[in-house]
C-alpha positions in Angstrom: 145.7 65.4 153.3 147.8 68.1 151.7 145.9 71.3 151.1 147.3 74.5 149.4 146.7 78.0 150.7 143.8 80.0 149.1 142.2 76.8 147.9 138.5 76.1 148.2 139.3 73.4 150.8 141.1 76.0 153.0 138.2 78.4 152.8 135.7 75.6 153.8 137.9 74.5 156.7 138.2 78.1 157.9 134.4 78.4 157.8 134.0 75.2 159.7 136.7 76.3 162.2 134.8 79.5 162.9 131.6 77.4 163.3 133.4 75.2 165.9 134.7 78.2 167.8 131.1 79.7 168.0 129.9 76.3 169.1 132.6 76.2 171.8 131.3 79.4 173.4 127.9 77.7 174.0 129.4 74.7 175.8 128.9 74.3 179.5 132.0 74.2 181.6 132.7 72.3 184.8 130.4 69.4 183.8 130.6 66.5 186.1 132.3 63.5 184.6 130.1 60.4 184.6 131.5 57.3 186.3 132.6 55.0 183.5 132.1 51.4 184.7 132.9 49.9 181.3 136.3 51.2 180.2 137.8 51.3 176.7 140.2 48.4 177.4 137.4 45.9 178.1 137.1 43.5 175.1 134.5 40.8 174.6 133.5 38.4 171.8 134.8 38.8 168.2 136.5 35.3 168.4 135.7 34.5 164.8 136.9 37.8 163.6 140.2 37.5 165.6 140.8 34.0 164.2 140.4 35.3 160.6 142.9 38.1 161.3 145.3 35.5 162.7 144.9 33.3 159.6 145.6 36.1 157.2 148.6 37.4 159.2 150.1 33.9 159.5 149.9 33.3 155.8 151.3 36.7 154.8 155.1 36.0 154.9 156.5 37.7 151.7 153.0 38.2 150.1 150.8 41.3 149.8 147.5 41.0 151.6 144.7 43.4 152.4 141.9 42.8 155.0 139.3 45.4 155.8 137.2 45.7 158.9 133.9 47.2 157.7 131.3 48.7 160.1 129.6 52.0 161.1 131.3 54.3 163.5 131.2 53.1 167.1 130.8 49.4 166.4 134.3 48.4 167.4 136.6 48.3 164.3 139.6 50.0 166.0 139.1 48.0 169.2 139.2 44.7 167.3 142.3 45.7 165.4 144.1 46.8 168.5 143.2 43.6 170.3 144.6 41.6 167.5 147.8 43.5 167.3 148.3 43.4 171.1 148.0 39.6 171.0 149.7 38.8 167.7 152.8 41.0 168.2 153.6 39.7 171.7 155.7 36.9 170.2 156.5 38.6 166.9 159.3 41.1 167.5 160.4 40.6 163.8 157.4 42.5 162.5 157.4 46.2 161.8 154.0 47.8 162.6 153.1 51.1 160.9 149.9 53.2 161.6 148.1 55.6 159.4 145.2 57.6 160.6 143.3 59.3 157.7 141.5 62.5 158.6 140.4 65.8 157.1 142.7 67.8 159.3 146.2 66.4 158.8 148.5 64.6 156.4 148.5 60.8 156.6 152.3 61.0 156.6 152.4 62.4 160.1 151.2 59.2 161.9 153.6 57.3 159.6 156.5 59.3 160.9 155.3 58.7 164.5 155.1 54.9 163.8 158.6 54.8 162.4 159.9 56.6 165.5 157.9 54.2 167.8 159.4 51.2 166.1 162.9 52.6 166.1 162.5 53.3 169.9 161.2 49.7 170.4 164.2 48.2 168.7 166.6 50.6 170.6 165.1 49.6 173.9 165.5 46.0 173.1 169.2 46.6 172.5 169.6 48.6 175.7 167.9 45.9 177.8 170.5 43.4 176.6 173.2 45.7 177.8 174.5 46.0 181.3 173.4 48.7 183.8 176.9 50.3 183.5 176.6 50.6 179.7 173.1 52.1 180.0 174.4 54.8 182.4 177.3 55.5 180.1 174.9 55.8 177.1 172.7 58.3 178.9 175.7 60.5 179.4 177.2 60.2 176.0 175.4 59.8 172.6 178.5 58.0 171.2 178.0 55.2 173.8 174.3 55.0 172.9 175.2 54.5 169.3 177.5 51.7 170.3 174.6 49.9 172.0 171.7 50.5 169.7 173.7 50.9 166.4 174.2 53.9 164.2 171.3 53.0 161.8 168.7 53.1 164.5 170.2 56.2 166.2 170.1 58.0 162.8 166.4 57.0 162.3 165.4 58.2 165.8 167.2 61.5 165.5 166.1 62.1 161.9 162.4 61.4 162.5 162.4 63.5 165.7 163.6 66.5 163.7 161.0 65.8 161.0 158.2 65.5 163.5 159.2 68.8 165.1 158.7 70.5 161.7 155.4 68.6 161.1 153.3 69.3 164.1 150.5 70.6 162.0 149.4 70.0 158.4 150.3 73.6 157.6 154.0 72.7 158.2 153.5 69.7 155.9 152.4 72.2 153.2 155.5 74.3 153.7 157.6 71.1 153.6 156.0 70.2 150.3 157.0 73.6 148.8 160.6 73.0 149.8 160.9 69.3 149.0 158.8 67.1 146.7 156.4 64.7 148.4 158.1 61.8 146.5 161.4 62.7 148.3 159.6 62.6 151.7 158.1 59.3 150.9 161.4 57.9 149.8 163.0 58.9 153.1 160.3 57.2 155.1 160.6 54.0 153.1 164.3 54.0 153.5 163.9 54.2 157.3 161.3 51.3 157.1 163.6 49.1 155.1 166.4 49.7 157.7 164.0 48.7 160.5 163.0 45.5 158.7 166.7 44.6 158.2 167.4 45.2 161.9 164.6 42.9 163.1 165.2 40.4 160.2 161.5 40.6 159.4 159.5 39.0 156.6 156.7 41.5 156.3 155.3 44.8 157.5 151.8 45.4 159.1 150.3 48.7 158.0 147.1 49.7 159.9 145.0 52.3 158.1 142.2 53.8 160.2 139.3 55.3 158.2 140.8 54.4 154.9 137.8 55.9 153.1 139.3 59.4 153.8 142.8 58.7 152.5 144.4 61.4 150.3 146.5 60.9 147.1 149.9 61.3 148.9 149.0 58.8 151.6 147.9 56.3 148.9 151.1 57.0 146.9 153.2 56.2 150.0 151.4 52.8 150.3 151.9 51.9 146.7 155.6 52.9 146.8 156.0 50.9 150.0 154.4 47.9 148.5 156.5 48.0 145.3 159.7 48.5 147.4 158.9 45.5 149.7 158.0 43.4 146.7 161.3 44.0 145.0 163.0 42.9 148.2 160.8 39.8 148.5 159.1 41.1 151.6 155.4 41.1 152.4 152.9 43.8 153.3 149.7 43.2 155.3 147.3 46.1 155.2 144.6 46.1 157.9 142.1 48.9 157.4 139.0 50.1 159.1 136.3 51.3 156.8 132.8 52.8 157.0 131.0 51.2 154.1 128.7 54.2 153.2 131.6 56.6 153.3 133.7 54.3 151.1 131.0 54.0 148.5 130.5 57.8 148.5 134.2 58.5 148.1 134.6 55.9 145.3 131.9 57.6 143.3 133.4 61.0 143.7 137.1 60.0 142.9 138.8 62.4 140.5 140.8 61.4 137.5 144.0 62.6 139.2 143.5 60.4 142.3 145.3 57.5 140.6 146.8 56.0 143.7 143.6 56.2 145.7 141.8 54.4 143.0 144.5 51.7 143.0 144.2 51.3 146.8 140.4 51.1 146.6 140.8 48.3 144.1 143.1 46.4 146.5 140.4 46.8 149.2 137.6 45.5 146.9 139.7 42.5 145.9 140.9 41.8 149.4 139.5 40.0 152.5 136.7 41.6 154.5 135.2 41.3 157.9 131.8 42.9 158.5 131.2 43.8 162.1 127.8 44.1 163.8 127.0 45.8 167.1 126.5 44.0 170.4 123.4 41.9 171.0 122.0 41.5 174.6 124.2 38.4 175.3 127.4 40.1 174.4 126.5 43.3 176.2 125.5 41.3 179.3 128.8 39.4 179.2 130.7 42.7 178.9 128.8 44.2 181.9 129.5 41.1 184.0 133.2 41.3 183.3 133.4 45.0 183.8 131.5 44.9 187.1 132.5 41.5 188.3 128.9 40.8 189.0 126.9 37.7 188.0 123.2 38.5 188.1 120.4 37.4 185.8 118.9 41.0 186.0 121.9 42.2 183.9 120.2 40.5 181.0 117.1 42.7 181.6 119.3 45.8 181.6 121.1 44.8 178.4 117.8 44.0 176.7 116.4 47.4 177.6 119.5 49.1 176.3 119.3 47.3 173.0 115.6 48.1 172.7 116.2 51.7 173.6 118.9 52.2 170.9 117.8 49.9 168.0 114.9 48.2 166.3 117.3 45.3 165.5 118.7 42.6 167.7 122.1 44.5 167.8 122.9 48.0 168.8 125.8 50.3 168.2 128.5 49.1 170.6 129.7 52.5 171.7 126.2 53.8 172.2 125.3 50.7 174.2 128.3 51.0 176.5 127.9 54.8 177.0 124.1 54.3 177.7 125.0 51.8 180.4 127.7 54.1 181.9 125.2 57.0 181.9 122.3 55.2 183.7 124.8 53.7 186.2 126.1 57.0 187.2 124.8 58.4 190.6 124.5 61.9 189.1 121.9 60.5 186.6 119.8 58.8 189.3 119.8 62.0 191.4 119.0 64.3 188.6 116.1 62.2 187.1 115.0 60.7 190.4 115.4 57.1 189.3 116.4 54.0 191.2 120.2 53.5 191.5 121.5 50.7 189.4 124.3 50.0 191.9 124.4 50.1 195.7 127.7 49.6 197.6 129.4 48.1 194.5 126.5 45.6 193.9 123.5 45.6 191.8 120.7 47.2 193.7 118.5 44.5 195.2 115.4 46.5 194.3 116.1 46.6 190.6 113.5 44.8 188.5 112.1 44.9 185.0 109.5 47.6 185.8 111.8 50.2 187.3 114.5 49.5 184.7 111.9 50.4 182.0 111.0 53.5 184.0 114.7 54.5 183.8 114.6 54.3 180.1 111.3 56.2 179.8 112.9 59.1 181.7 116.0 58.8 179.6 114.0 59.1 176.4 112.2 62.1 177.8 115.4 63.8 178.9 117.1 63.2 175.6 114.1 63.4 173.4 115.8 65.3 170.6 118.9 63.0 170.5 116.8 59.9 170.7 114.7 61.0 167.7 117.9 61.3 165.7 119.5 58.0 166.5 118.8 56.7 163.0 119.5 60.1 161.4 122.7 61.5 159.8 125.0 64.2 161.0 125.3 67.3 158.8 128.7 68.7 157.9 129.0 71.4 160.6 128.0 68.8 163.3 130.6 66.5 162.0 133.2 69.3 162.0 132.5 70.0 165.7 132.8 66.3 166.6 136.0 65.7 164.6 137.6 68.8 166.1 136.9 67.4 169.6 138.2 63.9 168.7 141.3 65.2 167.1 142.1 67.3 170.1 141.7 64.3 172.4 143.8 62.1 170.2 146.6 64.7 169.9 146.7 65.4 173.7 146.2 61.7 174.5 143.8 62.6 177.3 140.1 61.9 177.9 139.0 65.5 178.5 140.1 68.2 180.8 138.1 68.0 184.1 139.0 71.6 185.0 137.3 72.8 181.8 134.9 70.6 179.8 134.0 67.0 179.6 132.7 65.7 176.2 130.4 62.8 176.2 127.9 61.8 173.5 124.5 60.2 173.8 122.8 59.7 170.4 
């Protein structure tokens, strides 16, 4: 998202930034980190959805296809996409994968530049692996030797994108870049790099992952349209896999301005494309996930899962993220000590004294302890709350860490 100085958007962002800073002063430091039994890499179910992604990808070739994963936040859109890419790309070194994360705080072109660099490095490493140890040692000492191994084209991309990324560490630098060079020129350079990468791997199509497409800006959408048209002229395909929150998509579509031509066009592609609607986990899927994560087979896990679902939702399914974090919370020894409840686990096994009655007692104490949050499970976040949350998530994404144990640990129970 490109925002000009002294605009209304900048003023609003500054107000929200100040709100975040005031909020930060109230945060408690040195919070104990809960023991996460279920980790982010655990994946379960979604076989039908994975199969559909495979079918779409296998039929792309030189065509243009769009498939959208639609669900509320925390259901598992990104996890599903990452699982598909992990499996599908294992045997497909001829596919160039690009990633675009749409947010309110940075240009969508920054993750695109990172993607280009990652793909260039991937191709370079493949060339280096084929070379002898002697050649690798020579390459490390002399850039000219490295060029001989990986090729001048890939070397030029890596060095060029590195320079660009150094200048684009924040969206403010993107603004300065726009003043110096038209956005069309920046997009043209990116697409030129992408075409070079495709030719190097002899690929038929590009996969473009768009996270939170509903927040995309006009420049990001312009890049997508230009990429599509360029690939089409070269008889190459483009597969767009996007994650979308339905409510946010509908709101954004109604508020689109006349000058958001490329965003409108992209939204039309989404509406006419394939869709996968994700639901949260039911008790069976949650039980299966817990069994895999703990390596424990016990019928009482079904009772725990059922109580978690009942605690979080009036439906048969609950928000996947909330269900996982609720399980992690009640399984933590700090929780049982603080609220004087029975321990879920003893010596790496399910506590032999666990039964339906004391599991329900745990959730009654959980409701009481988090009465305010529990009452708002079905509610909506206001803008300042969202600003606080997004600032935290952006920090974690940028730093690629899960919190700083010397300072604060952020966890959410809603």
